[in-house]
mmCIF file as Biopython writes it, N, C-alpha, C and O atoms, coordinates in Angstrom:
data_model
#
loop_
_atom_site.group_PDB
_atom_site.id
_atom_site.type_symbol
_atom_site.label_atom_id
_atom_site.label_alt_id
_atom_site.label_comp_id
_atom_site.label_asym_id
_atom_site.label_entity_id
_atom_site.label_seq_id
_atom_site.pdbx_PDB_ins_code
_atom_site.Cartn_x
_atom_site.Cartn_y
_atom_site.Cartn_z
_atom_site.occupancy
_atom_site.B_iso_or_equiv
_atom_site.auth_seq_id
_atom_site.auth_asym_id
_atom_site.pdbx_PDB_model_num
ATOM 1   N N  . UNK A ? 1  ? 19.131  -1.423  14.105 1.0 0.0 1  A 1 
ATOM 2   C CA . UNK A ? 1  ? 18.790  -0.267  12.894 1.0 0.0 1  A 1 
ATOM 3   C C  . UNK A ? 1  ? 20.525  0.223   14.009 1.0 0.0 1  A 1 
ATOM 4   O O  . UNK A ? 1  ? 21.649  0.369   13.528 1.0 0.0 1  A 1 
ATOM 5   N N  . UNK A ? 2  ? 20.243  0.321   15.077 1.0 0.0 2  A 1 
ATOM 6   C CA . UNK A ? 2  ? 21.271  1.774   14.963 1.0 0.0 2  A 1 
ATOM 7   C C  . UNK A ? 2  ? 22.815  1.804   14.713 1.0 0.0 2  A 1 
ATOM 8   O O  . UNK A ? 2  ? 23.573  2.704   15.075 1.0 0.0 2  A 1 
ATOM 9   N N  . UNK A ? 3  ? 23.221  0.426   13.889 1.0 0.0 3  A 1 
ATOM 10  C CA . UNK A ? 3  ? 23.899  0.046   13.433 1.0 0.0 3  A 1 
ATOM 11  C C  . UNK A ? 3  ? 24.177  0.540   12.444 1.0 0.0 3  A 1 
ATOM 12  O O  . UNK A ? 3  ? 25.323  0.439   12.006 1.0 0.0 3  A 1 
ATOM 13  N N  . UNK A ? 4  ? 22.527  1.706   11.332 1.0 0.0 4  A 1 
ATOM 14  C CA . UNK A ? 4  ? 23.041  2.012   9.785  1.0 0.0 4  A 1 
ATOM 15  C C  . UNK A ? 4  ? 22.147  3.498   10.832 1.0 0.0 4  A 1 
ATOM 16  O O  . UNK A ? 4  ? 20.976  3.805   10.609 1.0 0.0 4  A 1 
ATOM 17  N N  . UNK A ? 5  ? 22.651  3.910   11.458 1.0 0.0 5  A 1 
ATOM 18  C CA . UNK A ? 5  ? 22.579  5.008   12.062 1.0 0.0 5  A 1 
ATOM 19  C C  . UNK A ? 5  ? 21.634  5.958   12.189 1.0 0.0 5  A 1 
ATOM 20  O O  . UNK A ? 5  ? 21.775  7.146   11.897 1.0 0.0 5  A 1 
ATOM 21  N N  . UNK A ? 6  ? 20.112  5.143   12.875 1.0 0.0 6  A 1 
ATOM 22  C CA . UNK A ? 6  ? 18.365  5.335   13.475 1.0 0.0 6  A 1 
ATOM 23  C C  . UNK A ? 6  ? 19.150  6.021   14.527 1.0 0.0 6  A 1 
ATOM 24  O O  . UNK A ? 6  ? 20.210  5.605   14.995 1.0 0.0 6  A 1 
ATOM 25  N N  . UNK A ? 7  ? 18.406  7.336   14.925 1.0 0.0 7  A 1 
ATOM 26  C CA . UNK A ? 7  ? 17.466  7.589   16.294 1.0 0.0 7  A 1 
ATOM 27  C C  . UNK A ? 7  ? 16.414  7.578   16.865 1.0 0.0 7  A 1 
ATOM 28  O O  . UNK A ? 7  ? 15.454  7.572   16.095 1.0 0.0 7  A 1 
ATOM 29  N N  . UNK A ? 8  ? 16.231  7.575   17.669 1.0 0.0 8  A 1 
ATOM 30  C CA . UNK A ? 8  ? 14.536  7.706   18.598 1.0 0.0 8  A 1 
ATOM 31  C C  . UNK A ? 8  ? 14.049  8.069   17.710 1.0 0.0 8  A 1 
ATOM 32  O O  . UNK A ? 8  ? 13.202  7.204   17.486 1.0 0.0 8  A 1 
ATOM 33  N N  . UNK A ? 9  ? 13.905  9.371   16.396 1.0 0.0 9  A 1 
ATOM 34  C CA . UNK A ? 9  ? 12.899  9.351   16.133 1.0 0.0 9  A 1 
ATOM 35  C C  . UNK A ? 9  ? 12.802  8.289   14.453 1.0 0.0 9  A 1 
ATOM 36  O O  . UNK A ? 9  ? 11.747  8.530   13.867 1.0 0.0 9  A 1 
ATOM 37  N N  . UNK A ? 10 ? 13.142  7.899   14.173 1.0 0.0 10 A 1 
ATOM 38  C CA . UNK A ? 10 ? 13.385  6.915   13.203 1.0 0.0 10 A 1 
ATOM 39  C C  . UNK A ? 10 ? 12.533  5.558   14.073 1.0 0.0 10 A 1 
ATOM 40  O O  . UNK A ? 10 ? 11.472  5.069   13.684 1.0 0.0 10 A 1 
ATOM 41  N N  . UNK A ? 11 ? 12.887  5.359   14.647 1.0 0.0 11 A 1 
ATOM 42  C CA . UNK A ? 11 ? 12.218  4.087   15.137 1.0 0.0 11 A 1 
ATOM 43  C C  . UNK A ? 11 ? 10.889  4.646   15.467 1.0 0.0 11 A 1 
ATOM 44  O O  . UNK A ? 11 ? 10.333  3.789   16.154 1.0 0.0 11 A 1 
ATOM 45  N N  . UNK A ? 12 ? 10.119  5.651   15.316 1.0 0.0 12 A 1 
ATOM 46  C CA . UNK A ? 12 ? 9.258   6.192   15.768 1.0 0.0 12 A 1 
ATOM 47  C C  . UNK A ? 12 ? 8.593   6.153   14.625 1.0 0.0 12 A 1 
ATOM 48  O O  . UNK A ? 12 ? 7.478   5.662   14.449 1.0 0.0 12 A 1 
ATOM 49  N N  . UNK A ? 13 ? 9.229   6.634   13.905 1.0 0.0 13 A 1 
ATOM 50  C CA . UNK A ? 13 ? 8.708   6.358   11.814 1.0 0.0 13 A 1 
ATOM 51  C C  . UNK A ? 13 ? 8.085   4.819   11.550 1.0 0.0 13 A 1 
ATOM 52  O O  . UNK A ? 13 ? 6.978   4.467   11.142 1.0 0.0 13 A 1 
ATOM 53  N N  . UNK A ? 14 ? 9.835   3.685   12.153 1.0 0.0 14 A 1 
ATOM 54  C CA . UNK A ? 14 ? 9.212   2.558   11.969 1.0 0.0 14 A 1 
ATOM 55  C C  . UNK A ? 14 ? 7.514   2.545   11.929 1.0 0.0 14 A 1 
ATOM 56  O O  . UNK A ? 14 ? 6.546   2.582   11.170 1.0 0.0 14 A 1 
ATOM 57  N N  . UNK A ? 15 ? 8.040   2.443   13.749 1.0 0.0 15 A 1 
ATOM 58  C CA . UNK A ? 15 ? 6.733   1.905   14.831 1.0 0.0 15 A 1 
ATOM 59  C C  . UNK A ? 15 ? 5.291   2.379   14.351 1.0 0.0 15 A 1 
ATOM 60  O O  . UNK A ? 15 ? 4.258   2.005   14.906 1.0 0.0 15 A 1 
ATOM 61  N N  . UNK A ? 16 ? 5.345   3.596   12.813 1.0 0.0 16 A 1 
ATOM 62  C CA . UNK A ? 16 ? 4.138   3.560   12.401 1.0 0.0 16 A 1 
ATOM 63  C C  . UNK A ? 16 ? 4.022   3.216   11.458 1.0 0.0 16 A 1 
ATOM 64  O O  . UNK A ? 16 ? 2.912   2.944   11.001 1.0 0.0 16 A 1 
ATOM 65  N N  . UNK A ? 17 ? 5.379   3.064   10.643 1.0 0.0 17 A 1 
ATOM 66  C CA . UNK A ? 17 ? 4.709   2.147   8.786  1.0 0.0 17 A 1 
ATOM 67  C C  . UNK A ? 17 ? 4.396   0.143   10.054 1.0 0.0 17 A 1 
ATOM 68  O O  . UNK A ? 17 ? 4.314   -0.944  9.484  1.0 0.0 17 A 1 
ATOM 69  N N  . UNK A ? 18 ? 4.351   0.215   10.822 1.0 0.0 18 A 1 
ATOM 70  C CA . UNK A ? 18 ? 3.792   -1.114  11.666 1.0 0.0 18 A 1 
ATOM 71  C C  . UNK A ? 18 ? 2.651   -1.331  12.007 1.0 0.0 18 A 1 
ATOM 72  O O  . UNK A ? 18 ? 1.940   -2.328  11.872 1.0 0.0 18 A 1 
ATOM 73  N N  . UNK A ? 19 ? 2.420   -0.018  12.625 1.0 0.0 19 A 1 
ATOM 74  C CA . UNK A ? 19 ? 0.864   -0.188  12.452 1.0 0.0 19 A 1 
ATOM 75  C C  . UNK A ? 19 ? 0.153   0.338   11.722 1.0 0.0 19 A 1 
ATOM 76  O O  . UNK A ? 19 ? -1.047  0.139   11.913 1.0 0.0 19 A 1 
ATOM 77  N N  . UNK A ? 20 ? 0.606   1.339   10.437 1.0 0.0 20 A 1 
ATOM 78  C CA . UNK A ? 20 ? 0.042   1.361   9.263  1.0 0.0 20 A 1 
ATOM 79  C C  . UNK A ? 20 ? -0.406  0.542   8.926  1.0 0.0 20 A 1 
ATOM 80  O O  . UNK A ? 20 ? -1.626  0.626   9.071  1.0 0.0 20 A 1 
ATOM 81  N N  . UNK A ? 21 ? 0.108   -0.911  8.213  1.0 0.0 21 A 1 
ATOM 82  C CA . UNK A ? 21 ? 0.748   -1.952  8.219  1.0 0.0 21 A 1 
ATOM 83  C C  . UNK A ? 21 ? -0.641  -3.234  8.802  1.0 0.0 21 A 1 
ATOM 84  O O  . UNK A ? 21 ? -1.260  -4.048  8.118  1.0 0.0 21 A 1 
ATOM 85  N N  . UNK A ? 22 ? -0.725  -2.957  10.219 1.0 0.0 22 A 1 
ATOM 86  C CA . UNK A ? 22 ? -2.099  -3.969  11.107 1.0 0.0 22 A 1 
ATOM 87  C C  . UNK A ? 22 ? -3.129  -3.249  10.652 1.0 0.0 22 A 1 
ATOM 88  O O  . UNK A ? 22 ? -4.063  -4.011  10.402 1.0 0.0 22 A 1 
ATOM 89  N N  . UNK A ? 23 ? -3.452  -1.872  10.377 1.0 0.0 23 A 1 
ATOM 90  C CA . UNK A ? 23 ? -4.244  -1.366  9.672  1.0 0.0 23 A 1 
ATOM 91  C C  . UNK A ? 23 ? -4.815  -1.693  8.573  1.0 0.0 23 A 1 
ATOM 92  O O  . UNK A ? 23 ? -5.974  -1.988  8.278  1.0 0.0 23 A 1 
ATOM 93  N N  . UNK A ? 24 ? -3.461  -1.568  7.773  1.0 0.0 24 A 1 
ATOM 94  C CA . UNK A ? 24 ? -4.300  -2.558  6.205  1.0 0.0 24 A 1 
ATOM 95  C C  . UNK A ? 24 ? -5.024  -3.603  6.090  1.0 0.0 24 A 1 
ATOM 96  O O  . UNK A ? 24 ? -6.159  -3.759  5.639  1.0 0.0 24 A 1 
ATOM 97  N N  . UNK A ? 25 ? -3.831  -4.729  6.800  1.0 0.0 25 A 1 
ATOM 98  C CA . UNK A ? 25 ? -4.618  -5.958  6.298  1.0 0.0 25 A 1 
ATOM 99  C C  . UNK A ? 25 ? -5.578  -6.754  8.004  1.0 0.0 25 A 1 
ATOM 100 O O  . UNK A ? 25 ? -6.145  -7.725  8.506  1.0 0.0 25 A 1 
ATOM 101 N N  . UNK A ? 26 ? -5.178  -5.577  8.143  1.0 0.0 26 A 1 
ATOM 102 C CA . UNK A ? 26 ? -7.287  -5.609  8.832  1.0 0.0 26 A 1 
ATOM 103 C C  . UNK A ? 26 ? -7.728  -5.514  7.611  1.0 0.0 26 A 1 
ATOM 104 O O  . UNK A ? 26 ? -7.884  -6.494  6.883  1.0 0.0 26 A 1 
ATOM 105 N N  . UNK A ? 27 ? -7.969  -4.320  7.274  1.0 0.0 27 A 1 
ATOM 106 C CA . UNK A ? 27 ? -9.181  -3.710  6.175  1.0 0.0 27 A 1 
ATOM 107 C C  . UNK A ? 27 ? -8.799  -5.061  5.342  1.0 0.0 27 A 1 
ATOM 108 O O  . UNK A ? 27 ? -9.880  -5.638  5.225  1.0 0.0 27 A 1 
ATOM 109 N N  . UNK A ? 28 ? -7.947  -5.731  4.802  1.0 0.0 28 A 1 
ATOM 110 C CA . UNK A ? 28 ? -7.908  -6.120  3.677  1.0 0.0 28 A 1 
ATOM 111 C C  . UNK A ? 28 ? -9.189  -7.958  4.381  1.0 0.0 28 A 1 
ATOM 112 O O  . UNK A ? 28 ? -10.234 -8.533  4.075  1.0 0.0 28 A 1 
ATOM 113 N N  . UNK A ? 29 ? -8.249  -8.037  5.224  1.0 0.0 29 A 1 
ATOM 114 C CA . UNK A ? 29 ? -8.809  -9.346  6.111  1.0 0.0 29 A 1 
ATOM 115 C C  . UNK A ? 29 ? -10.867 -9.123  5.843  1.0 0.0 29 A 1 
ATOM 116 O O  . UNK A ? 29 ? -11.718 -9.694  5.162  1.0 0.0 29 A 1 
ATOM 117 N N  . UNK A ? 30 ? -10.843 -7.671  7.098  1.0 0.0 30 A 1 
ATOM 118 C CA . UNK A ? 30 ? -12.648 -7.683  6.262  1.0 0.0 30 A 1 
ATOM 119 C C  . UNK A ? 30 ? -13.390 -7.869  5.170  1.0 0.0 30 A 1 
ATOM 120 O O  . UNK A ? 30 ? -14.246 -8.499  4.549  1.0 0.0 30 A 1 
ATOM 121 N N  . UNK A ? 31 ? -12.634 -7.011  5.254  1.0 0.0 31 A 1 
ATOM 122 C CA . UNK A ? 31 ? -13.169 -7.480  3.071  1.0 0.0 31 A 1 
ATOM 123 C C  . UNK A ? 31 ? -13.229 -8.702  2.509  1.0 0.0 31 A 1 
ATOM 124 O O  . UNK A ? 31 ? -14.183 -9.390  2.144  1.0 0.0 31 A 1 
ATOM 125 N N  . UNK A ? 32 ? -11.706 -8.917  2.492  1.0 0.0 32 A 1 
ATOM 126 C CA . UNK A ? 32 ? -11.477 -10.565 1.411  1.0 0.0 32 A 1 
ATOM 127 C C  . UNK A ? 32 ? -11.805 -11.735 2.133  1.0 0.0 32 A 1 
ATOM 128 O O  . UNK A ? 32 ? -12.166 -12.744 1.526  1.0 0.0 32 A 1 
ATOM 129 N N  . UNK A ? 33 ? -11.694 -11.698 3.722  1.0 0.0 33 A 1 
ATOM 130 C CA . UNK A ? 33 ? -11.804 -12.567 4.023  1.0 0.0 33 A 1 
ATOM 131 C C  . UNK A ? 33 ? -11.271 -13.396 5.284  1.0 0.0 33 A 1 
ATOM 132 O O  . UNK A ? 33 ? -10.374 -12.572 5.460  1.0 0.0 33 A 1 
ATOM 133 N N  . UNK A ? 34 ? -11.058 -14.295 6.287  1.0 0.0 34 A 1 
ATOM 134 C CA . UNK A ? 34 ? -9.423  -14.837 6.329  1.0 0.0 34 A 1 
ATOM 135 C C  . UNK A ? 34 ? -8.752  -15.738 6.310  1.0 0.0 34 A 1 
ATOM 136 O O  . UNK A ? 34 ? -7.818  -16.108 7.021  1.0 0.0 34 A 1 
ATOM 137 N N  . UNK A ? 35 ? -9.506  -16.345 4.982  1.0 0.0 35 A 1 
ATOM 138 C CA . UNK A ? 35 ? -8.486  -17.487 4.326  1.0 0.0 35 A 1 
ATOM 139 C C  . UNK A ? 35 ? -7.435  -17.118 3.041  1.0 0.0 35 A 1 
ATOM 140 O O  . UNK A ? 35 ? -7.467  -16.592 1.928  1.0 0.0 35 A 1 
ATOM 141 N N  . UNK A ? 36 ? -6.486  -17.762 3.974  1.0 0.0 36 A 1 
ATOM 142 C CA . UNK A ? 36 ? -5.071  -16.712 3.156  1.0 0.0 36 A 1 
ATOM 143 C C  . UNK A ? 36 ? -5.660  -16.924 1.088  1.0 0.0 36 A 1 
ATOM 144 O O  . UNK A ? 36 ? -5.981  -15.768 0.812  1.0 0.0 36 A 1 
ATOM 145 N N  . UNK A ? 37 ? -5.825  -17.564 0.123  1.0 0.0 37 A 1 
ATOM 146 C CA . UNK A ? 37 ? -5.360  -17.029 -0.474 1.0 0.0 37 A 1 
ATOM 147 C C  . UNK A ? 37 ? -7.011  -15.618 -0.803 1.0 0.0 37 A 1 
ATOM 148 O O  . UNK A ? 37 ? -6.762  -14.623 -1.485 1.0 0.0 37 A 1 
ATOM 149 N N  . UNK A ? 38 ? -7.974  -15.749 -0.417 1.0 0.0 38 A 1 
ATOM 150 C CA . UNK A ? 38 ? -8.765  -14.436 -0.691 1.0 0.0 38 A 1 
ATOM 151 C C  . UNK A ? 38 ? -8.126  -13.576 -0.103 1.0 0.0 38 A 1 
ATOM 152 O O  . UNK A ? 38 ? -7.851  -12.597 -0.797 1.0 0.0 38 A 1 
ATOM 153 N N  . UNK A ? 39 ? -7.496  -13.554 1.764  1.0 0.0 39 A 1 
ATOM 154 C CA . UNK A ? 39 ? -6.622  -12.275 1.297  1.0 0.0 39 A 1 
ATOM 155 C C  . UNK A ? 39 ? -5.226  -12.013 1.010  1.0 0.0 39 A 1 
ATOM 156 O O  . UNK A ? 39 ? -4.716  -10.914 1.226  1.0 0.0 39 A 1 
ATOM 157 N N  . UNK A ? 40 ? -4.209  -13.616 0.227  1.0 0.0 40 A 1 
ATOM 158 C CA . UNK A ? 40 ? -3.147  -12.518 -1.049 1.0 0.0 40 A 1 
ATOM 159 C C  . UNK A ? 40 ? -4.014  -11.825 -2.383 1.0 0.0 40 A 1 
ATOM 160 O O  . UNK A ? 40 ? -3.570  -11.218 -3.358 1.0 0.0 40 A 1 
ATOM 161 N N  . UNK A ? 41 ? -4.587  -11.966 -2.232 1.0 0.0 41 A 1 
ATOM 162 C CA . UNK A ? 41 ? -5.849  -11.437 -3.392 1.0 0.0 41 A 1 
ATOM 163 C C  . UNK A ? 41 ? -5.782  -10.861 -3.090 1.0 0.0 41 A 1 
ATOM 164 O O  . UNK A ? 41 ? -4.842  -10.224 -3.565 1.0 0.0 41 A 1 
ATOM 165 N N  . UNK A ? 42 ? -6.651  -10.019 -1.748 1.0 0.0 42 A 1 
ATOM 166 C CA . UNK A ? 42 ? -6.850  -8.815  -1.384 1.0 0.0 42 A 1 
ATOM 167 C C  . UNK A ? 42 ? -5.589  -7.716  -1.489 1.0 0.0 42 A 1 
ATOM 168 O O  . UNK A ? 42 ? -5.823  -6.546  -1.791 1.0 0.0 42 A 1 
ATOM 169 N N  . UNK A ? 43 ? -4.654  -8.043  -1.299 1.0 0.0 43 A 1 
ATOM 170 C CA . UNK A ? 43 ? -3.122  -7.795  -1.284 1.0 0.0 43 A 1 
ATOM 171 C C  . UNK A ? 43 ? -2.664  -7.059  -2.197 1.0 0.0 43 A 1 
ATOM 172 O O  . UNK A ? 43 ? -2.289  -5.886  -2.199 1.0 0.0 43 A 1 
ATOM 173 N N  . UNK A ? 44 ? -2.731  -7.953  -3.091 1.0 0.0 44 A 1 
ATOM 174 C CA . UNK A ? 44 ? -2.578  -8.113  -5.015 1.0 0.0 44 A 1 
ATOM 175 C C  . UNK A ? 44 ? -2.875  -6.501  -5.810 1.0 0.0 44 A 1 
ATOM 176 O O  . UNK A ? 44 ? -4.062  -6.217  -5.968 1.0 0.0 44 A 1 
ATOM 177 N N  . UNK A ? 45 ? -2.053  -5.701  -6.188 1.0 0.0 45 A 1 
ATOM 178 C CA . UNK A ? 45 ? -2.252  -4.820  -6.167 1.0 0.0 45 A 1 
ATOM 179 C C  . UNK A ? 45 ? -3.292  -3.351  -5.391 1.0 0.0 45 A 1 
ATOM 180 O O  . UNK A ? 45 ? -3.846  -2.406  -5.951 1.0 0.0 45 A 1 
ATOM 181 N N  . UNK A ? 46 ? -3.238  -3.590  -4.469 1.0 0.0 46 A 1 
ATOM 182 C CA . UNK A ? 46 ? -3.689  -3.130  -3.579 1.0 0.0 46 A 1 
ATOM 183 C C  . UNK A ? 46 ? -2.926  -1.618  -2.382 1.0 0.0 46 A 1 
ATOM 184 O O  . UNK A ? 46 ? -2.264  -1.677  -1.346 1.0 0.0 46 A 1 
ATOM 185 N N  . UNK A ? 47 ? -3.516  -0.284  -3.302 1.0 0.0 47 A 1 
ATOM 186 C CA . UNK A ? 47 ? -3.107  0.386   -3.502 1.0 0.0 47 A 1 
ATOM 187 C C  . UNK A ? 47 ? -2.525  1.427   -2.391 1.0 0.0 47 A 1 
ATOM 188 O O  . UNK A ? 47 ? -1.917  2.446   -2.719 1.0 0.0 47 A 1 
ATOM 189 N N  . UNK A ? 48 ? -2.851  0.956   -0.674 1.0 0.0 48 A 1 
ATOM 190 C CA . UNK A ? 48 ? -2.636  1.139   0.718  1.0 0.0 48 A 1 
ATOM 191 C C  . UNK A ? 48 ? -1.390  0.491   0.781  1.0 0.0 48 A 1 
ATOM 192 O O  . UNK A ? 48 ? -0.715  1.240   1.486  1.0 0.0 48 A 1 
ATOM 193 N N  . UNK A ? 49 ? -0.906  -0.173  0.553  1.0 0.0 49 A 1 
ATOM 194 C CA . UNK A ? 49 ? -0.286  -1.848  0.513  1.0 0.0 49 A 1 
ATOM 195 C C  . UNK A ? 49 ? 1.371   -0.653  -0.449 1.0 0.0 49 A 1 
ATOM 196 O O  . UNK A ? 49 ? 2.465   -0.430  0.070  1.0 0.0 49 A 1 
ATOM 197 N N  . UNK A ? 50 ? 0.834   -0.114  -2.027 1.0 0.0 50 A 1 
ATOM 198 C CA . UNK A ? 50 ? 1.905   0.190   -2.812 1.0 0.0 50 A 1 
ATOM 199 C C  . UNK A ? 50 ? 2.629   1.303   -2.077 1.0 0.0 50 A 1 
ATOM 200 O O  . UNK A ? 50 ? 3.829   1.426   -1.832 1.0 0.0 50 A 1 
ATOM 201 N N  . UNK A ? 51 ? 1.406   2.228   -1.734 1.0 0.0 51 A 1 
ATOM 202 C CA . UNK A ? 51 ? 1.842   4.023   -0.745 1.0 0.0 51 A 1 
ATOM 203 C C  . UNK A ? 51 ? 2.528   3.347   -0.070 1.0 0.0 51 A 1 
ATOM 204 O O  . UNK A ? 51 ? 3.711   3.654   -0.218 1.0 0.0 51 A 1 
ATOM 205 N N  . UNK A ? 52 ? 2.270   2.041   1.065  1.0 0.0 52 A 1 
ATOM 206 C CA . UNK A ? 52 ? 3.556   1.774   2.332  1.0 0.0 52 A 1 
ATOM 207 C C  . UNK A ? 52 ? 4.633   1.932   1.557  1.0 0.0 52 A 1 
ATOM 208 O O  . UNK A ? 52 ? 5.567   2.730   1.474  1.0 0.0 52 A 1 
ATOM 209 N N  . UNK A ? 53 ? 4.037   0.381   0.677  1.0 0.0 53 A 1 
ATOM 210 C CA . UNK A ? 53 ? 5.679   -0.078  0.554  1.0 0.0 53 A 1 
ATOM 211 C C  . UNK A ? 53 ? 7.103   1.246   -0.416 1.0 0.0 53 A 1 
ATOM 212 O O  . UNK A ? 53 ? 8.313   1.397   -0.590 1.0 0.0 53 A 1 
ATOM 213 N N  . UNK A ? 54 ? 6.326   1.599   -0.605 1.0 0.0 54 A 1 
ATOM 214 C CA . UNK A ? 54 ? 6.966   3.209   -1.475 1.0 0.0 54 A 1 
ATOM 215 C C  . UNK A ? 54 ? 7.472   3.861   -0.004 1.0 0.0 54 A 1 
ATOM 216 O O  . UNK A ? 54 ? 8.558   3.456   0.409  1.0 0.0 54 A 1 
ATOM 217 N N  . UNK A ? 55 ? 6.807   4.760   0.734  1.0 0.0 55 A 1 
ATOM 218 C CA . UNK A ? 55 ? 6.897   4.635   1.500  1.0 0.0 55 A 1 
ATOM 219 C C  . UNK A ? 55 ? 8.205   4.838   2.397  1.0 0.0 55 A 1 
ATOM 220 O O  . UNK A ? 55 ? 8.894   5.812   2.699  1.0 0.0 55 A 1 
ATOM 221 N N  . UNK A ? 56 ? 8.235   3.121   2.757  1.0 0.0 56 A 1 
ATOM 222 C CA . UNK A ? 56 ? 8.769   2.661   3.366  1.0 0.0 56 A 1 
ATOM 223 C C  . UNK A ? 56 ? 10.485  2.534   2.624  1.0 0.0 56 A 1 
ATOM 224 O O  . UNK A ? 56 ? 11.483  2.852   3.270  1.0 0.0 56 A 1 
ATOM 225 N N  . UNK A ? 57 ? 10.535  2.071   1.342  1.0 0.0 57 A 1 
ATOM 226 C CA . UNK A ? 57 ? 11.253  1.571   0.923  1.0 0.0 57 A 1 
ATOM 227 C C  . UNK A ? 57 ? 12.110  3.636   0.854  1.0 0.0 57 A 1 
ATOM 228 O O  . UNK A ? 57 ? 13.333  3.674   0.988  1.0 0.0 57 A 1 
ATOM 229 N N  . UNK A ? 58 ? 11.500  4.769   0.694  1.0 0.0 58 A 1 
ATOM 230 C CA . UNK A ? 58 ? 12.103  5.982   0.209  1.0 0.0 58 A 1 
ATOM 231 C C  . UNK A ? 58 ? 12.676  6.045   1.859  1.0 0.0 58 A 1 
ATOM 232 O O  . UNK A ? 58 ? 13.899  6.130   1.971  1.0 0.0 58 A 1 
ATOM 233 N N  . UNK A ? 59 ? 11.741  6.003   3.320  1.0 0.0 59 A 1 
ATOM 234 C CA . UNK A ? 59 ? 12.981  6.257   3.569  1.0 0.0 59 A 1 
ATOM 235 C C  . UNK A ? 59 ? 14.320  4.849   4.340  1.0 0.0 59 A 1 
ATOM 236 O O  . UNK A ? 59 ? 15.433  5.161   4.764  1.0 0.0 59 A 1 
ATOM 237 N N  . UNK A ? 60 ? 13.949  3.890   4.324  1.0 0.0 60 A 1 
ATOM 238 C CA . UNK A ? 60 ? 15.126  3.164   4.169  1.0 0.0 60 A 1 
ATOM 239 C C  . UNK A ? 60 ? 16.200  3.574   3.121  1.0 0.0 60 A 1 
ATOM 240 O O  . UNK A ? 60 ? 17.415  3.500   3.302  1.0 0.0 60 A 1 
ATOM 241 N N  . UNK A ? 61 ? 15.514  4.061   1.891  1.0 0.0 61 A 1 
ATOM 242 C CA . UNK A ? 61 ? 17.007  4.766   1.224  1.0 0.0 61 A 1 
ATOM 243 C C  . UNK A ? 61 ? 18.117  5.492   2.003  1.0 0.0 61 A 1 
ATOM 244 O O  . UNK A ? 61 ? 19.291  5.645   1.666  1.0 0.0 61 A 1 
ATOM 245 N N  . UNK A ? 62 ? 17.371  5.985   3.334  1.0 0.0 62 A 1 
ATOM 246 C CA . UNK A ? 62 ? 18.531  7.366   3.793  1.0 0.0 62 A 1 
ATOM 247 C C  . UNK A ? 62 ? 19.093  6.553   4.730  1.0 0.0 62 A 1 
ATOM 248 O O  . UNK A ? 62 ? 19.170  7.223   5.760  1.0 0.0 62 A 1 
ATOM 249 N N  . UNK A ? 63 ? 19.554  5.387   4.924  1.0 0.0 63 A 1 
ATOM 250 C CA . UNK A ? 63 ? 20.705  4.372   5.850  1.0 0.0 63 A 1 
ATOM 251 C C  . UNK A ? 63 ? 21.406  3.865   5.322  1.0 0.0 63 A 1 
ATOM 252 O O  . UNK A ? 63 ? 21.134  3.282   4.272  1.0 0.0 63 A 1 
ATOM 253 N N  . UNK A ? 64 ? 22.852  3.900   5.970  1.0 0.0 64 A 1 
ATOM 254 C CA . UNK A ? 64 ? 23.681  2.856   5.234  1.0 0.0 64 A 1 
ATOM 255 C C  . UNK A ? 64 ? 23.412  1.285   5.434  1.0 0.0 64 A 1 
ATOM 256 O O  . UNK A ? 64 ? 23.162  0.916   6.582  1.0 0.0 64 A 1 
ATOM 257 N N  . UNK A ? 65 ? 23.441  0.440   4.523  1.0 0.0 65 A 1 
ATOM 258 C CA . UNK A ? 65 ? 24.064  -1.032  4.791  1.0 0.0 65 A 1 
ATOM 259 C C  . UNK A ? 65 ? 24.791  -1.152  5.131  1.0 0.0 65 A 1 
ATOM 260 O O  . UNK A ? 65 ? 25.772  -0.916  4.425  1.0 0.0 65 A 1 
ATOM 261 N N  . UNK A ? 66 ? 25.091  -1.841  7.141  1.0 0.0 66 A 1 
ATOM 262 C CA . UNK A ? 66 ? 26.592  -2.003  7.257  1.0 0.0 66 A 1 
ATOM 263 C C  . UNK A ? 66 ? 26.882  -2.978  6.276  1.0 0.0 66 A 1 
ATOM 264 O O  . UNK A ? 66 ? 25.856  -3.573  5.947  1.0 0.0 66 A 1 
ATOM 265 N N  . UNK A ? 67 ? 28.067  -3.428  5.588  1.0 0.0 67 A 1 
ATOM 266 C CA . UNK A ? 67 ? 28.920  -4.804  4.860  1.0 0.0 67 A 1 
ATOM 267 C C  . UNK A ? 67 ? 28.927  -4.229  3.239  1.0 0.0 67 A 1 
ATOM 268 O O  . UNK A ? 67 ? 29.917  -4.184  2.508  1.0 0.0 67 A 1 
ATOM 269 N N  . UNK A ? 68 ? 27.383  -3.761  2.862  1.0 0.0 68 A 1 
ATOM 270 C CA . UNK A ? 68 ? 27.916  -2.986  1.834  1.0 0.0 68 A 1 
ATOM 271 C C  . UNK A ? 68 ? 28.283  -1.789  0.764  1.0 0.0 68 A 1 
ATOM 272 O O  . UNK A ? 68 ? 27.189  -1.304  0.472  1.0 0.0 68 A 1 
ATOM 273 N N  . UNK A ? 69 ? 29.115  -1.222  0.182  1.0 0.0 69 A 1 
ATOM 274 C CA . UNK A ? 69 ? 29.364  -0.493  0.094  1.0 0.0 69 A 1 
ATOM 275 C C  . UNK A ? 69 ? 29.238  -0.146  -1.005 1.0 0.0 69 A 1 
ATOM 276 O O  . UNK A ? 69 ? 29.288  -1.033  -1.857 1.0 0.0 69 A 1 
ATOM 277 N N  . UNK A ? 70 ? 28.978  1.583   -1.554 1.0 0.0 70 A 1 
ATOM 278 C CA . UNK A ? 70 ? 27.929  2.141   -2.687 1.0 0.0 70 A 1 
ATOM 279 C C  . UNK A ? 70 ? 28.462  1.880   -4.211 1.0 0.0 70 A 1 
ATOM 280 O O  . UNK A ? 70 ? 27.785  2.243   -5.172 1.0 0.0 70 A 1 
#
């Protein structure tokens, strides 16, 4: 990640994303069960997952990807 220009604060942001993902998946598992089929069903169209995905994509878009020209 440092090769993409990430600073210490960016790593903290990434850690927050991972923590939020763990919170969301824990809630989905609690609400829908531990079986993979039910868990995956609980993830589909989950507003928290969609919001997190959008935040991660917006954050990641600020950093160049080595080896890919714009």
